Backbone bond lengths (Angstrom), bond angles and torsions (degrees), N, CA, C in turn:
res aa  C-N    CA-C-N  psi(-1)  N-CA   C-N-CA  omega(-1)  CA-C   N-CA-C  phi
1 M - - - 1.467 - - 1.515 109.43 -
2 P 1.345 118.06 128.06 1.464 120.03 -176.60 1.525 111.81 -68.29
3 E 1.335 115.27 154.60 1.458 119.60 176.50 1.527 109.75 -66.15
4 P 1.338 117.56 152.46 1.468 120.12 179.72 1.526 111.45 -61.04
5 H 1.302 116.17 148.03 1.463 123.22 174.11 1.522 106.90 -124.12
6 L 1.335 116.35 107.87 1.458 122.20 -178.26 1.526 110.03 -92.09
7 L 1.325 116.73 127.73 1.456 121.80 175.62 1.521 108.75 -114.53
8 F 1.330 116.43 111.84 1.465 121.72 173.99 1.530 108.24 -90.69
9 I 1.340 116.36 132.28 1.456 121.06 -176.72 1.524 108.79 -126.83
10 S 1.327 116.84 126.02 1.458 119.93 173.49 1.528 108.47 -76.99
11 A 1.326 115.83 128.84 1.461 120.53 -169.23 1.528 112.22 -79.15
12 G 1.328 114.69 129.27 1.454 122.58 172.86 1.515 108.30 -139.40
13 E 1.300 116.84 179.34 1.470 120.01 -174.35 1.521 113.20 -72.29
14 H 1.357 117.47 -10.40 1.464 120.46 179.64 1.532 112.48 -115.67
15 V 1.313 117.31 16.18 1.461 120.03 -174.16 1.538 111.69 -61.49
16 H 1.321 117.00 -31.70 1.467 119.96 179.06 1.527 112.06 -70.35
17 E 1.332 116.75 -19.49 1.460 121.22 178.65 1.528 111.65 -88.26
18 T 1.324 116.84 -27.97 1.465 120.22 -178.77 1.527 112.22 -86.42
19 L 1.329 117.53 -25.32 1.464 119.52 -178.94 1.529 112.59 -57.15
20 P 1.337 120.25 -45.32 1.474 118.67 -179.83 1.524 113.58 -56.66
21 A 1.345 117.79 -35.53 1.468 120.22 177.56 1.523 110.85 -65.91
22 C 1.332 116.63 -37.55 1.462 120.46 177.48 1.531 110.26 -64.70
23 I 1.315 115.67 -45.33 1.466 119.90 -179.43 1.523 110.45 -62.19
24 K 1.318 116.42 -41.42 1.464 121.43 -177.95 1.524 111.72 -67.38
25 N 1.312 117.20 -42.83 1.467 120.85 -171.54 1.525 114.37 -92.25
26 L 1.311 118.46 -29.87 1.462 120.17 -175.34 1.518 112.61 -90.68
27 K 1.310 117.09 -24.31 1.462 122.01 174.93 1.531 112.62 66.82
28 E 1.301 114.87 144.23 1.468 124.18 170.37 1.526 114.01 52.89
29 I 1.326 117.21 37.10 1.463 120.00 172.72 1.527 107.86 -72.06
30 T 1.315 116.56 125.12 1.466 120.78 -178.88 1.522 112.53 -104.82
31 H 1.348 116.56 -23.97 1.465 120.78 -178.20 1.529 109.18 -137.80
32 A 1.312 116.27 131.48 1.468 121.37 174.04 1.524 107.80 -115.75
33 I 1.324 115.74 121.41 1.464 120.97 -177.51 1.524 108.55 -118.31
34 V 1.313 116.52 112.29 1.460 121.58 179.38 1.526 108.62 -89.18
35 V 1.329 116.06 126.90 1.465 121.34 178.53 1.519 107.55 -106.03
36 V 1.318 116.15 120.85 1.469 120.79 -173.57 1.522 109.51 -138.12
37 E 1.301 115.41 147.59 1.459 120.38 176.81 1.527 110.04 -74.22
38 E 1.312 116.08 135.98 1.460 121.90 -178.79 1.526 111.79 -55.19
39 S 1.315 116.98 -33.27 1.474 121.09 -177.03 1.523 112.64 -61.83
40 V 1.343 116.83 -21.17 1.472 120.16 178.83 1.524 110.36 -61.75
41 Y 1.325 117.54 -26.80 1.460 121.56 -177.24 1.533 112.81 -93.18
42 H 1.304 116.05 11.41 1.468 119.73 179.35 1.523 109.27 -131.46
43 D 1.327 115.71 113.15 1.466 121.04 175.92 1.523 108.00 -86.69
44 L 1.324 115.78 111.51 1.459 121.65 -173.73 1.522 111.45 -109.48
45 P 1.321 117.43 148.57 1.468 120.36 178.39 1.530 112.79 -60.51
46 V 1.332 116.02 -26.72 1.466 119.70 -176.79 1.528 112.38 -85.79
47 D 1.321 117.55 -2.45 1.463 120.20 -179.96 1.522 111.13 -60.84
48 A 1.340 115.49 141.03 1.464 119.79 173.42 1.524 109.08 -62.38
49 V 1.310 115.01 157.97 1.472 120.59 -177.97 1.522 110.54 -56.08
50 Q 1.320 116.53 -42.96 1.460 119.97 -179.22 1.525 111.71 -62.09
51 M 1.332 116.85 -42.08 1.453 120.38 -178.53 1.528 112.16 -67.48
52 K 1.319 117.66 -29.48 1.466 120.26 176.93 1.530 110.51 -61.97
53 T 1.336 116.12 -28.17 1.465 120.85 178.00 1.522 111.40 -88.89
54 V 1.342 115.83 -39.65 1.465 120.83 -172.60 1.528 112.26 -73.16
55 K 1.310 118.40 -40.10 1.471 120.53 -175.66 1.531 112.67 -56.00
56 P 1.333 119.29 -49.13 1.476 118.24 177.79 1.527 112.66 -61.73
57 L 1.337 117.11 -33.33 1.463 120.26 179.16 1.524 111.10 -67.10
58 I 1.326 116.41 -38.61 1.471 119.49 178.75 1.520 109.97 -66.21
59 R 1.330 116.53 -44.17 1.465 119.78 179.31 1.523 110.88 -60.79
60 E 1.328 116.02 -42.06 1.468 120.31 178.38 1.527 110.83 -65.31
61 A 1.347 117.01 -38.92 1.465 121.04 179.77 1.527 111.12 -65.02
62 I 1.332 116.52 -38.37 1.465 119.71 178.50 1.521 110.44 -64.21
63 Q 1.321 117.06 -39.70 1.465 119.67 175.95 1.526 110.71 -64.11
64 G 1.334 116.12 -32.55 1.460 119.96 175.76 1.523 111.60 -65.10
65 V 1.340 115.98 -39.16 1.469 120.52 176.67 1.525 110.09 -62.37
66 K 1.334 115.87 -43.93 1.465 119.54 179.84 1.528 110.99 -61.64
67 A 1.322 116.33 -40.83 1.463 119.78 -179.50 1.530 111.09 -64.07
68 I 1.326 116.29 -41.27 1.468 120.45 178.47 1.527 110.19 -63.61
69 C 1.329 116.41 -44.36 1.461 120.62 -179.54 1.532 110.73 -62.64
70 D 1.334 116.57 -43.11 1.457 120.18 -179.92 1.524 111.03 -61.14
71 S 1.334 116.04 -37.83 1.464 119.74 -177.53 1.524 112.40 -74.55
72 M 1.347 117.39 -19.48 1.459 121.03 -176.25 1.521 112.20 -113.85
73 N 1.316 116.98 11.31 1.466 121.96 178.18 1.523 112.14 59.56
74 I 1.326 115.40 39.39 1.470 122.15 175.46 1.527 107.27 -104.96
75 A 1.321 116.78 129.97 1.458 120.31 -179.45 1.530 109.71 -67.80
76 F 1.315 116.05 125.63 1.472 121.40 -179.08 1.523 109.85 -107.63
77 S 1.329 115.53 138.96 1.461 120.35 171.59 1.524 108.65 -149.14
78 E 1.290 114.75 165.23 1.466 120.80 -175.14 1.517 109.28 -134.51
79 I 1.315 116.00 133.22 1.458 121.69 174.02 1.524 107.39 -108.34
80 R 1.323 116.14 115.64 1.464 120.85 175.35 1.529 107.87 -101.86
81 T 1.309 116.04 124.21 1.460 119.47 -176.32 1.523 110.76 -127.01
82 E 1.314 115.17 135.16 1.461 120.37 176.85 1.521 111.66 -84.43
83 D 1.321 115.63 -16.32 1.462 121.32 -175.30 1.525 108.39 -127.51
84 T 1.325 116.89 122.21 1.473 119.85 -179.16 1.521 112.61 -97.06
85 R 1.318 117.30 5.78 1.455 119.25 177.02 1.527 110.19 -71.51
86 I 1.324 115.82 160.31 1.465 121.32 -167.83 1.519 113.26 -58.89
87 N 1.334 119.61 -38.92 1.462 119.99 -176.99 1.523 111.81 -63.17
88 A 1.326 116.82 -41.88 1.467 120.49 179.70 1.527 110.83 -68.41
89 I 1.328 116.69 -42.50 1.469 120.68 179.23 1.519 109.91 -66.49
90 R 1.319 116.73 -38.58 1.475 120.60 177.07 1.510 110.98 -55.63
91 D 1.325 116.61 -51.75 1.459 120.39 -177.02 1.524 111.67 -63.55
92 A 1.332 116.25 -39.31 1.470 120.13 -178.75 1.522 111.24 -67.05
93 V 1.329 116.95 -43.11 1.462 120.69 -179.43 1.525 110.90 -69.23
94 L 1.326 117.46 -42.80 1.460 120.44 -179.01 1.527 112.04 -65.50
95 A 1.333 116.38 -29.70 1.457 119.15 176.91 1.525 111.22 -61.43
96 V 1.337 116.37 -28.49 1.466 120.92 178.16 1.524 110.49 -86.16
97 T 1.327 117.27 -47.89 1.468 120.09 -172.94 1.532 112.54 -67.34
98 R 1.332 117.63 -29.86 1.466 118.03 -179.34 1.533 111.68 -68.34
99 Q 1.317 116.84 -16.77 1.464 120.03 175.73 1.539 111.78 -78.44
100 H 1.342 115.40 -15.66 1.468 120.78 -177.64 1.535 108.50 -135.99
101 P 1.327 118.33 70.55 1.471 121.51 -172.38 1.520 114.72 -62.84
102 A 1.324 118.56 -22.50 1.474 120.77 -177.88 1.521 112.05 -102.28
103 A 1.318 117.51 9.96 1.460 120.64 -172.84 1.521 112.66 -74.72
104 R 1.321 115.05 149.38 1.460 121.79 164.61 1.526 106.79 -77.70
105 I 1.329 117.11 139.32 1.462 120.73 -175.06 1.521 110.01 -125.39
106 S 1.325 115.46 130.66 1.465 121.46 177.02 1.528 108.91 -129.91
107 F 1.334 114.88 153.75 1.462 121.32 176.01 1.527 108.81 -128.02
108 N 1.330 116.95 135.54 1.459 121.21 167.71 1.521 106.78 -114.97
109 L 1.336 115.36 118.03 1.467 121.01 -170.38 1.523 112.34 -113.01
110 S 1.309 116.74 34.09 1.468 120.13 -176.01 1.522 113.03 -78.25
111 G 1.328 118.29 -24.02 1.466 120.67 -176.32 1.510 111.84 -111.86
112 G 1.325 114.98 -178.17 1.456 120.38 176.25 1.515 113.78 83.09
113 T 1.325 114.94 178.90 1.461 120.95 -179.56 1.518 110.59 -77.39
114 K 1.314 116.06 164.17 1.459 120.64 179.81 1.524 111.29 -60.96
115 M 1.324 116.90 -41.47 1.462 120.04 -177.41 1.522 110.64 -67.19
116 L 1.326 117.58 -39.86 1.458 120.54 178.15 1.521 110.85 -63.58
117 S 1.319 116.31 -47.45 1.469 120.13 -179.26 1.518 111.38 -64.15
118 L 1.329 117.15 -39.45 1.462 120.53 179.69 1.524 110.88 -65.37
119 S 1.314 117.87 -43.02 1.471 120.50 179.48 1.525 110.80 -64.73
120 L 1.322 117.09 -39.78 1.464 120.20 177.42 1.526 110.80 -66.54
121 F 1.332 116.75 -36.59 1.461 120.21 178.15 1.528 110.74 -63.40
122 I 1.319 116.85 -42.36 1.463 120.21 178.29 1.527 109.95 -62.59
123 M 1.322 117.17 -39.59 1.465 119.75 177.09 1.521 111.21 -63.91
124 A 1.329 116.47 -37.41 1.469 119.82 177.71 1.522 110.71 -60.45
125 L 1.333 116.91 -38.83 1.461 120.12 177.69 1.522 111.11 -62.97
126 W 1.310 116.23 -44.88 1.461 120.13 -178.46 1.526 111.80 -66.54
127 L 1.318 116.48 -32.30 1.470 120.56 -176.71 1.517 112.63 -92.49
128 D 1.330 116.97 2.08 1.460 121.19 -177.71 1.529 110.24 54.97
129 A 1.316 115.44 43.24 1.462 121.70 -176.99 1.527 111.06 -94.26
130 E 1.320 115.18 167.74 1.459 121.27 174.83 1.523 108.55 -89.98
131 V 1.339 116.35 141.44 1.461 120.81 -177.39 1.520 109.34 -122.65
132 Y 1.330 115.87 134.10 1.456 120.88 -177.18 1.529 110.89 -132.59
133 L 1.327 114.39 153.92 1.454 123.00 168.03 1.519 108.16 -121.64
134 T 1.307 116.47 157.78 1.460 121.44 178.71 1.518 108.34 -121.23
135 P 1.344 117.93 86.24 1.464 120.01 -178.60 1.525 113.00 -65.41
136 K 1.337 115.85 -28.76 1.460 121.92 174.31 1.523 107.64 -133.34
137 N 1.319 115.63 156.43 1.458 118.70 -173.94 1.516 113.85 -60.49
138 D 1.332 117.87 -25.82 1.460 120.19 -177.64 1.522 112.83 -106.35
139 Q 1.341 117.79 11.10 1.450 121.29 -177.91 1.522 110.51 -133.28
140 I 1.331 116.31 148.04 1.455 120.17 171.49 1.521 108.26 -131.00
141 E 1.309 115.97 151.23 1.459 122.11 177.41 1.516 108.89 -129.26
142 Q 1.321 115.83 131.32 1.460 120.15 179.16 1.519 110.12 -83.33
143 I 1.320 115.53 136.55 1.460 121.68 173.32 1.524 106.98 -87.66
144 L 1.329 116.13 119.07 1.456 120.27 -176.60 1.526 110.63 -76.43
145 I 1.320 115.79 124.16 1.460 121.66 179.41 1.523 107.78 -113.03
146 P 1.322 118.79 115.31 1.471 120.52 -176.27 1.518 111.92 -63.99
147 Q 1.343 114.61 147.69 1.461 121.74 179.09 1.522 112.25 -93.12
148 M 1.320 116.39 1.28 1.455 120.18 -179.87 1.525 107.79 -154.96
149 H 1.343 115.97 171.86 1.462 121.39 175.44 1.523 108.19 -94.00
150 L 1.314 116.37 150.43 1.465 119.07 178.66 1.526 112.18 -58.03
151 D 1.326 117.03 -29.96 1.473 119.65 178.23 1.528 111.09 -62.45
152 D 1.341 117.28 -29.09 1.458 119.77 177.04 1.525 110.79 -64.57
153 I 1.319 116.00 -34.59 1.468 120.03 178.01 1.526 110.05 -76.66
154 R 1.322 116.77 -43.23 1.468 120.87 -177.91 1.536 111.71 -63.36
155 R 1.323 116.30 -26.78 1.473 120.56 -173.61 1.530 111.90 -61.47
156 N 1.303 117.03 -28.25 1.462 121.34 178.19 1.529 107.22 -122.19
157 P 1.339 118.91 111.02 1.468 120.86 -175.90 1.525 113.53 -60.69
158 N 1.317 117.10 -16.20 1.461 119.58 179.79 1.533 112.27 -75.61
159 Y 1.318 117.15 -22.07 1.463 119.27 177.62 1.537 111.40 -69.48
160 P 1.338 119.35 -51.31 1.468 118.65 175.63 1.521 112.48 -58.70
161 K 1.337 116.05 -38.91 1.466 118.99 -179.96 1.530 110.53 -64.59
162 A 1.324 116.97 -39.75 1.465 120.16 178.67 1.524 111.05 -62.60
163 L 1.333 116.77 -42.55 1.468 120.29 177.79 1.524 110.75 -62.56
164 E 1.329 115.63 -39.82 1.471 119.86 179.27 1.530 110.79 -64.51
165 I 1.319 116.70 -42.78 1.472 120.45 -179.64 1.527 110.33 -59.70
166 I 1.321 115.78 -45.44 1.470 119.47 -178.24 1.527 110.47 -68.93
167 S 1.335 116.94 -38.00 1.468 119.93 -176.20 1.521 112.24 -70.64
168 T 1.331 117.37 -25.29 1.471 120.26 -177.20 1.524 112.62 -101.06
169 A 1.326 116.55 13.29 1.468 119.25 177.28 1.523 109.72 -64.48
170 S 1.322 116.32 156.85 1.463 120.26 -176.82 1.518 112.30 -66.03
171 G 1.314 117.26 -25.52 1.454 121.76 175.56 1.511 109.55 -125.86
172 R 1.318 116.83 -172.56 1.467 119.36 -179.54 1.515 111.11 -66.96
173 W 1.338 116.55 -34.38 1.454 121.53 -177.14 1.524 111.32 -106.02
174 V 1.322 116.41 148.21 1.458 121.93 173.10 1.527 107.46 -124.91
175 T 1.326 116.62 135.07 1.467 119.87 -179.52 1.528 109.73 -72.18
176 R 1.302 115.45 157.64 1.467 119.71 178.09 1.522 110.24 -60.94
177 Q 1.327 116.75 -38.56 1.460 120.42 -179.18 1.533 110.57 -61.69
178 D 1.322 116.54 -48.09 1.463 120.00 179.66 1.519 111.11 -65.50
179 F 1.330 116.34 -38.78 1.464 120.14 178.32 1.524 110.02 -61.65
180 A 1.336 117.19 -45.22 1.464 121.13 -178.16 1.528 111.16 -62.40
181 I 1.340 116.81 -39.02 1.469 120.52 179.25 1.522 110.44 -61.22
182 E 1.336 116.35 -46.26 1.468 120.33 -179.22 1.528 111.19 -70.17
183 M 1.323 116.78 -35.33 1.451 119.97 -179.34 1.519 111.02 -67.30
184 E 1.331 117.23 -36.96 1.458 120.83 177.47 1.524 111.38 -62.13
185 K 1.331 116.93 -35.61 1.462 120.65 179.79 1.526 112.15 -69.60
186 N 1.330 117.28 -28.92 1.462 121.11 -171.09 1.519 113.77 -116.44
187 Y 1.318 117.84 2.97 1.456 121.57 -173.88 1.528 111.65 -63.61
188 K 1.336 115.53 136.97 1.461 121.83 177.45 1.524 108.55 -119.01
189 P 1.336 117.76 102.42 1.467 120.45 -177.33 1.517 112.09 -76.77
190 S 1.325 114.05 159.59 1.465 119.27 171.53 1.525 107.95 -69.49
191 R 1.327 116.48 137.28 1.468 120.83 -176.14 1.519 111.10 -115.38
192 F 1.335 114.51 147.63 1.451 121.24 173.42 1.528 108.57 -112.90
193 P 1.328 117.66 155.85 1.467 119.72 179.04 1.519 111.67 -53.23
194 G 1.342 117.15 130.32 1.449 122.75 -179.99 1.515 113.42 85.62
195 D 1.320 116.59 -1.76 1.472 121.09 -176.05 1.529 111.26 -109.69
196 E 1.334 116.59 11.77 1.457 120.37 -170.92 1.524 113.65 -64.57
197 K 1.320 118.30 -28.46 1.471 120.81 -174.30 1.530 113.46 -93.15
198 T 1.325 116.33 -6.85 1.461 119.04 -179.51 1.513 109.83 -73.19
199 K 1.317 116.08 125.76 1.458 119.76 179.38 1.516 109.83 -79.92
200 R 1.309 115.89 130.32 1.447 120.16 179.57 1.523 109.31 -129.07
201 I 1.294 116.15 138.70 1.456 120.81 175.49 1.518 108.23 -122.65
202 P 1.328 117.71 148.23 1.466 119.38 -177.68 1.524 111.45 -72.38
203 N 1.326 116.38 134.89 1.462 119.25 175.28 1.530 109.29 -87.39
204 R 1.311 115.70 -178.57 1.461 120.29 -176.81 1.533 111.80 -59.08
205 G 1.339 114.93 -40.28 1.455 118.78 179.94 1.514 112.92 -64.65
206 T 1.339 116.62 -38.21 1.461 120.78 178.71 1.523 110.79 -64.45
207 I 1.323 116.67 -43.75 1.464 121.28 177.57 1.525 110.22 -59.63
208 T 1.328 115.60 -43.54 1.467 120.29 -179.89 1.524 111.08 -62.24
209 R 1.340 116.74 -42.76 1.465 119.95 -178.61 1.530 111.32 -65.25
210 I 1.320 117.14 -40.01 1.463 120.19 178.94 1.526 109.99 -62.58
211 L 1.320 116.17 -48.99 1.463 120.07 -179.12 1.525 111.36 -65.04
212 Q 1.326 116.96 -42.19 1.458 119.58 -176.79 1.521 111.59 -63.88
213 Q 1.340 116.83 -38.13 1.458 118.74 178.89 1.522 111.00 -64.50
214 L 1.323 116.72 -40.75 1.466 120.49 178.52 1.527 111.06 -67.04
215 I 1.330 116.67 -34.02 1.468 120.94 176.05 1.528 110.07 -67.61
216 D 1.336 116.51 -43.07 1.467 120.82 179.74 1.519 111.27 -62.37
217 W 1.322 117.28 -31.45 1.462 121.55 177.52 1.528 112.22 -84.05
218 D 1.305 117.32 3.17 1.470 123.01 -179.05 1.530 111.48 60.87
219 L 1.333 116.18 34.90 1.464 121.39 175.74 1.526 111.27 -98.28
220 V 1.319 116.07 -24.02 1.470 121.56 -176.42 1.528 109.18 -132.82
221 E 1.316 115.02 141.12 1.464 121.79 176.66 1.523 109.29 -108.31
222 E 1.309 116.49 140.20 1.463 122.56 -179.09 1.522 109.75 -116.28
223 S 1.331 116.69 138.83 1.465 120.55 174.35 1.524 108.64 -151.94
224 F 1.314 115.77 170.14 1.461 120.45 175.85 1.531 109.25 -82.00
225 C 1.322 115.63 145.09 1.459 120.39 175.93 1.532 109.65 -65.03
226 D 1.300 115.82 157.52 1.463 120.68 178.21 1.526 110.51 -56.69
227 R 1.319 114.23 136.45 1.473 121.63 176.40 1.533 112.34 59.30
228 S 1.331 116.13 30.53 1.468 119.34 178.51 1.519 109.44 -141.29
229 K 1.316 116.17 139.96 1.457 121.44 176.24 1.522 111.93 -105.04
230 K 1.339 116.35 2.81 1.461 120.20 -179.02 1.528 112.29 -124.12
231 A 1.334 116.42 -49.23 1.465 120.15 -176.31 1.536 109.84 -66.67
232 K 1.331 115.71 136.34 1.464 120.42 -177.78 1.523 111.48 -115.86
233 Q 1.320 113.82 158.13 1.459 120.95 178.96 1.534 109.05 -137.92
234 Y 1.343 114.57 162.86 1.454 119.46 -172.25 1.524 110.46 -138.71
235 C 1.315 115.68 147.34 1.465 121.11 173.08 1.521 108.69 -144.33
236 L 1.326 116.38 164.42 1.456 120.59 177.30 1.522 110.07 -79.13
237 T 1.315 116.34 139.86 1.458 121.52 170.14 1.531 107.80 -80.98
238 P 1.337 119.04 171.74 1.470 119.60 173.67 1.528 112.34 -54.66
239 H 1.341 117.01 -38.03 1.469 119.97 175.92 1.533 110.18 -62.73
240 G 1.326 116.17 -42.85 1.456 120.27 -179.26 1.513 112.12 -64.76
241 E 1.321 117.52 -40.94 1.461 121.03 178.12 1.522 110.31 -62.51
242 F 1.331 115.93 -41.92 1.465 120.74 -179.42 1.523 110.56 -63.55
243 A 1.355 116.15 -48.29 1.464 120.59 -178.80 1.519 110.87 -64.18
244 Q 1.333 116.88 -41.50 1.463 120.04 -177.42 1.522 111.69 -64.60
245 K 1.318 116.79 -37.07 1.465 119.77 179.06 1.526 111.31 -67.44
246 I 1.333 116.75 -38.28 1.470 119.59 176.81 1.524 109.90 -64.30
247 L 1.329 116.63 -47.57 1.465 120.63 -178.81 1.524 111.22 -63.75
248 R 1.322 116.81 -38.04 1.467 120.63 179.08 1.523 110.04 -66.07
249 F 1.328 116.50 -39.56 1.459 120.91 177.68 1.520 110.73 -64.59
250 E 1.330 117.21 -42.90 1.466 121.25 179.22 1.522 111.31 -61.85
251 G 1.346 115.14 -38.23 1.459 119.00 -177.92 1.505 113.82 -80.73
252 G 1.342 116.72 -8.72 1.452 120.33 179.46 1.506 113.73 67.96
253 T 1.356 116.62 22.46 1.457 119.81 -178.91 1.515 109.98 -88.30
254 D 1.298 114.67 156.40 1.450 120.68 178.59 1.514 110.55 -119.14
255 A 1.332 115.44 35.07 1.460 119.18 -178.73 1.521 109.90 -61.87
256 P 1.315 117.81 134.93 1.456 119.70 -179.71 1.514 111.47 -69.14
257 E 1.322 116.47 149.89 1.452 121.39 177.07 1.510 109.10 -105.85
258 H 1.353 115.25 151.28 1.449 117.10 176.94 1.518 109.05 -72.74
259 K 1.284 115.71 155.09 1.468 121.65 -179.69 1.514 110.34 -99.54
């Protein structure tokens, strides 16, 4: 039996239209949790004209989400919150996640108020969750959240160089052999006083450590070469492409990128 997959959705008037795209693209969603402001369920005389129209639409959309979940055997629940600030949202979200400690967690933040979406986004960061937007009803886009700070990459000059080597390969993938050849040409070892003139080249273990750290940061993807069970190849992940472009811009380089 697969581990639970919790999808938190910020409630808006089109949430029932965006849920099917989430189900289609994210796969194996077991729980859908709609987060909505309590005020949506209260029609007040002081409501702005727009809200008098929008509130009933949001309530109807939430019922649409429930109907979809019921038809697909997805557990539906609703979090009504009077306070959209981070502390209140934190407690509400954790009350759900602590029931499923091994669950995969995703957020779709296309609906709701700015404060609600922002608080949910901050919770996604703390929970190491995936975050998505739905620009169109049949499409979703993941918001890339880095697994490290750029200073972690800058701290070792070999990390930016490794990203550059992979990004400028003739194809999307670069073999380990080709990567090692280029890394040997550009490797910058740690130096001790009086050791500045000693020539050092990276050994196999050093190459492995550089690549593994970039893989752990989700900047580089590793796979086996075609028709090989031993030879490996590497390419940049979307996170790696993003980081490499920032670093390239900072360095003022005009190195070509692979297409």
